[in-house]
C-alpha positions as CSV (number, residue, x, y, z in Angstrom):
1,M,0.0,0.0,0.0
2,E,1.3,3.4,-0.9
3,L,1.2,6.6,1.1
4,Q,-1.2,8.2,-1.4
5,D,-3.6,5.3,-0.9
6,I,-3.5,5.6,2.9
7,L,-4.1,9.4,2.7
8,R,-6.8,9.2,0.0
9,E,-8.8,6.7,2.1
10,Y,-8.5,8.7,5.3
11,K,-9.5,11.9,3.4
12,R,-12.5,10.1,1.8
13,R,-13.6,8.6,5.1
14,C,-13.3,11.8,7.2
15,G,-14.5,14.2,4.5
16,Y,-11.4,16.5,4.8
17,N,-10.1,18.7,2.0
18,N,-6.3,19.0,1.3
19,K,-5.9,22.2,3.4
20,E,-7.6,20.5,6.3
21,L,-5.3,17.5,6.0
22,A,-2.3,19.8,5.8
23,H,-3.3,21.6,9.0
24,L,-4.1,18.3,10.8
25,F,-0.8,16.7,9.8
26,G,1.3,19.9,10.4
27,V,2.6,20.1,6.8
28,S,2.1,22.4,3.9
29,H,-0.8,22.3,1.5
30,N,1.7,21.6,-1.3
31,T,3.1,18.6,0.5
32,V,-0.3,17.0,0.9
33,C,-1.1,17.6,-2.8
34,R,2.2,16.0,-3.8
35,W,1.6,13.0,-1.4
36,L,-1.9,12.5,-2.9
37,R,-0.5,12.6,-6.5
38,G,2.2,10.1,-5.6
39,E,5.0,12.5,-6.2
40,I,6.4,11.9,-2.7
41,R,6.5,8.3,-1.6
42,S,8.5,8.7,1.6
43,I,7.8,10.7,4.7
44,Q,10.0,12.1,7.5
45,D,9.9,10.2,10.8
46,E,8.4,13.0,12.9
47,T,5.6,13.5,10.4
48,A,5.1,9.8,10.1
49,Q,4.7,9.5,13.9
50,R,2.2,12.4,13.9
51,I,0.1,10.8,11.1
52,S,0.4,7.4,12.7
53,H,-1.0,8.8,15.9
54,I,-3.9,10.4,14.1
55,L,-4.7,7.3,12.0
56,G,-4.2,4.9,14.9
57,Y,-1.6,2.6,13.3
58,D,2.0,2.7,12.2
59,I,2.0,4.0,8.6
60,Q,5.8,3.5,8.2
61,A,5.5,-0.2,8.7
62,I,2.7,-0.4,6.1
63,L,4.8,1.7,3.6
64,Q,7.7,-0.7,4.1
65,G,5.4,-3.7,3.4
66,Q,5.5,-5.0,6.9
67,A,2.5,-6.6,8.6
68,V,0.8,-4.4,11.1
69,D,-1.3,-5.8,14.0
70,L,-4.5,-3.8,13.7
71,K,-7.3,-4.3,16.2
72,R,-10.6,-2.7,17.0
73,P,-12.4,-2.9,20.4
74,I,-15.2,-5.3,21.3
75,L,-17.4,-2.9,23.2
76,G,-20.0,-5.3,24.6
77,H,-23.1,-7.3,23.7
78,V,-25.9,-6.7,21.3
79,K,-29.1,-8.7,21.2
80,A,-30.3,-10.5,18.1
81,G,-33.7,-10.6,19.6
82,Y,-35.3,-8.1,22.0
83,D,-35.1,-7.1,25.6
84,M,-31.3,-6.9,26.1
85,Y,-30.3,-3.7,27.8
86,L,-27.2,-1.6,26.9
87,E,-24.1,-2.6,28.7
88,E,-20.9,-1.0,27.7
89,N,-18.6,-3.9,28.7
90,Y,-15.2,-3.8,27.1
91,L,-14.6,-7.4,26.0
92,G,-11.2,-7.1,24.5
93,M,-9.8,-6.4,21.0
94,E,-10.3,-8.2,17.7
95,A,-7.9,-8.3,14.8
96,C,-8.8,-6.7,11.5
97,T,-7.3,-5.9,8.2
98,L,-6.2,-2.3,7.2
99,D,-9.3,-2.1,4.9
100,E,-11.6,-3.2,7.8
101,Y,-9.8,-0.9,10.2
102,E,-10.4,2.1,8.0
103,K,-14.1,1.4,7.3
104,G,-15.4,0.4,10.7
105,D,-15.1,1.4,14.3
106,F,-15.9,-1.4,16.8
107,F,-17.1,-5.0,17.3
108,L,-20.1,-6.2,19.3
109,K,-20.8,-9.7,20.5
110,V,-24.2,-11.1,19.4
111,S,-26.6,-12.9,21.7
112,G,-29.7,-14.5,20.2
113,D,-30.9,-15.9,16.9
114,S,-33.3,-13.3,15.4
115,M,-30.8,-12.5,12.6
116,L,-29.7,-16.2,11.9
117,P,-31.0,-16.2,8.3
118,S,-28.7,-13.2,7.7
119,G,-25.7,-15.2,8.9
120,I,-25.5,-13.5,12.3
121,I,-25.4,-16.3,14.8
122,D,-25.4,-16.4,18.6
123,G,-21.9,-15.7,19.8
124,S,-20.6,-14.1,16.6
125,L,-18.9,-10.7,16.4
126,I,-20.4,-8.0,14.2
127,Y,-18.2,-5.2,12.9
128,V,-19.9,-1.8,13.1
129,K,-19.4,1.6,11.5
130,A,-20.6,4.2,13.9
131,T,-23.1,6.2,11.7
132,T,-26.7,7.4,11.6
133,N,-26.6,7.5,7.8
134,V,-28.2,4.2,6.9
135,N,-30.4,3.0,4.0
136,N,-33.4,0.7,3.8
137,G,-32.3,-2.9,4.0
138,D,-29.1,-2.1,5.9
139,I,-28.4,-4.2,9.0
140,V,-28.1,-1.8,11.9
141,V,-27.4,-1.6,15.6
142,A,-30.2,0.4,17.2
143,L,-30.7,1.8,20.7
144,I,-34.4,1.8,21.9
145,D,-34.5,3.6,25.3
146,Q,-31.7,1.5,27.0
147,E,-32.2,-1.6,24.8
148,V,-29.7,-2.4,22.1
149,T,-30.5,-4.7,19.2
150,V,-29.3,-5.6,15.7
151,K,-32.0,-5.7,13.0
152,I,-32.7,-4.8,9.4
153,Y,-33.6,-1.1,9.0
154,K,-36.7,-0.1,7.0
155,K,-38.1,3.5,6.8
156,E,-41.4,4.4,5.2
157,Q,-42.5,8.1,5.5
158,D,-42.5,8.9,9.2
159,K,-42.1,5.3,10.5
160,I,-39.0,3.2,11.2
161,S,-39.3,-0.6,11.4
162,L,-36.6,-2.9,12.9
163,V,-37.0,-6.3,11.2
164,A,-35.6,-9.6,12.3
165,S,-34.5,-11.8,9.5
166,N,-35.7,-14.8,11.5
167,P,-39.6,-14.9,10.9
168,Q,-40.1,-16.2,14.5
169,Y,-39.4,-12.7,15.8
170,P,-41.9,-9.8,15.3
171,T,-41.1,-6.6,13.5
172,R,-41.1,-3.5,15.7
173,T,-42.4,-0.4,14.0
174,F,-42.1,3.1,15.5
175,N,-43.9,6.3,14.4
176,S,-42.4,9.7,14.8
177,Q,-43.8,10.2,18.3
178,E,-42.5,6.9,19.5
179,I,-39.1,7.6,17.9
180,D,-38.8,10.7,20.1
181,K,-40.5,9.1,23.2
182,Y,-38.3,6.0,23.6
183,P,-36.0,7.4,22.0
184,L,-34.9,5.3,19.1
185,H,-31.3,6.0,17.9
186,I,-29.3,4.3,15.1
187,I,-25.9,3.6,16.6
188,G,-24.3,2.2,13.4
189,K,-24.3,0.0,10.4
190,V,-23.1,-3.6,10.4
191,L,-20.3,-4.2,7.9
192,F,-19.8,-7.9,8.4
193,C,-20.1,-10.8,10.9
194,K,-17.3,-13.0,12.2
195,N,-18.6,-16.3,13.4
196,I,-16.6,-17.5,16.4
197,Y,-16.5,-21.3,16.9
């Protein structure tokens, strides 16, 4: 992976422009432009350390083709069902690739079988991107009052439905008043599931 690839992905993911990247990394606007065009392939140690700190991993090792041990936290449990209340229990760290590291934010351990037909089984880990920007059909992690659940997201007009892929579980639908009352919050979008045996 090249420096320009690392920086382009970070820029895309965070929505920064070149001037904002330059300010964040403590370099000139021209330097950032040259990095992004691939005109500069190396980086000074001090700058590399600063960028590594911001990105959360050692970019020098990646630029030199070395394997980097990347991990994201397992922040607790999520119910593939209903009636499991939010517990922020740090459960450890889980390895991920650079691509996964850059796209998502955390893992949650699944309890229950309401999402079994979607391949999300009891005891598996789901990898989540923290976002409220989701589309119909996305598998999301939702917070309803203090209850946290993983379900398929459906929105129609002023209603949001959380749908289990297992037909043995009911769909829960919330109108705009109920969304505010409970409240209902989308915590993030599920990117993939790791089944742990």
